[in-house]
Structures are given as structure tokens and as C-alpha cells.
C-alpha positions as CSV (number, residue, x, y, z in Angstrom):
1,M,47.9,91.9,96.9
2,F,48.7,91.4,92.5
3,K,45.8,90.1,91.8
4,N,44.0,93.3,89.8
5,I,46.9,93.6,88.0
6,F,46.4,92.8,84.8
7,K,42.7,93.1,85.2
8,K,40.8,95.4,82.4
9,Q,39.5,98.2,84.2
10,A,35.8,99.1,83.1
11,Q,35.1,102.4,81.1
12,T,32.7,104.2,83.1
13,Q,32.1,106.3,79.5
14,K,30.9,105.3,76.0
15,Q,33.0,105.8,73.2
16,Q,31.5,108.0,69.9
17,Y,31.3,106.8,66.6
18,D,30.0,108.7,63.4
19,K,27.3,106.1,63.1
20,T,26.7,108.5,59.5
21,K,30.2,107.5,58.7
22,Q,31.2,104.5,60.3
23,K,30.2,100.9,60.4
24,P,31.0,98.2,63.8
25,I,32.7,95.4,61.1
26,I,34.9,92.6,63.2
27,R,37.0,91.4,60.6
28,A,38.1,87.6,61.0
29,S,40.8,85.5,59.6
30,I,39.3,82.8,57.2
31,C,43.3,80.8,58.6
32,T,44.0,81.9,62.0
33,G,40.2,83.0,63.4
34,E,41.8,85.8,64.8
35,K,38.9,88.8,65.2
36,V,39.6,92.3,65.1
37,A,36.6,94.4,65.9
38,G,36.8,98.2,64.7
39,F,35.0,100.6,62.2
40,K,35.1,100.8,58.3
41,D,34.8,104.5,57.2
42,L,32.0,104.6,54.6
43,A,33.3,107.0,52.5
44,T,37.2,105.2,52.0
45,G,36.8,101.9,53.0
46,Q,39.3,102.5,55.5
47,F,39.4,100.2,58.8
48,S,41.0,100.8,61.9
49,E,41.0,98.8,64.6
50,I,39.8,98.8,68.3
51,M,40.4,95.8,69.7
52,L,41.0,92.2,69.4
53,I,38.2,89.2,70.4
54,R,39.1,86.7,71.9
55,N,35.7,85.8,73.6
56,D,32.6,86.2,73.8
57,S,33.3,88.9,77.0
58,D,35.6,91.3,75.0
59,L,32.9,91.4,72.2
60,Y,30.8,92.4,74.7
61,E,33.0,95.1,76.0
62,Y,33.2,96.7,72.2
63,M,29.2,96.3,72.3
64,Q,28.8,98.3,75.5
65,S,32.4,101.0,75.1
66,Y,30.8,101.8,72.0
67,G,26.3,101.8,72.2
68,V,27.3,98.9,69.7
69,E,24.1,96.6,69.1
70,R,25.4,92.9,67.8
71,D,22.5,93.2,65.3
72,D,24.8,95.9,63.4
73,I,27.9,94.5,63.9
74,V,29.0,93.3,60.4
75,K,31.4,90.1,60.4
76,E,34.7,90.6,57.1
77,Y,36.8,87.9,56.0
């Protein structure tokens, strides 16, 4: 009965980001290893967090949700 309470809801629509003004980034902490996916504004350098990356399935969800390819993602420390 309560099995599906904590399951993530699959998104059916891809969300958009402006490829000319933003680039996909994964920020990783050297100390803790925490990873956060988001987008960096190319003009201002401001980073907007989208989601915490705990494992490969979270990364896959981020890539599917925004139509991002693995080669497009830049890692920052």
C-alpha cells in the first residue's frame, strides 16, 4: 500500500533551458563529494541549482529532463 509514496514521479515533458545563454554544469565539492546539477549563465556566471546528484540515476534523470548530453556537461569544483 505504501510502496510508491517515496518513489520519484517521472516527468513526461522535457523542460527547456536557453542553450545560447546557459550551459549545463555539475558542481562537485572536493571535500564532501557532494554534486549538484544546474545551469550557469554565460553572461553573469551565476549558477542556478536544479537538483542534487546522489547517483547515476539522478544524473540520468537530469539529462532526460532537460535534454542534455553527457558530453555537454561541464564539471566544476
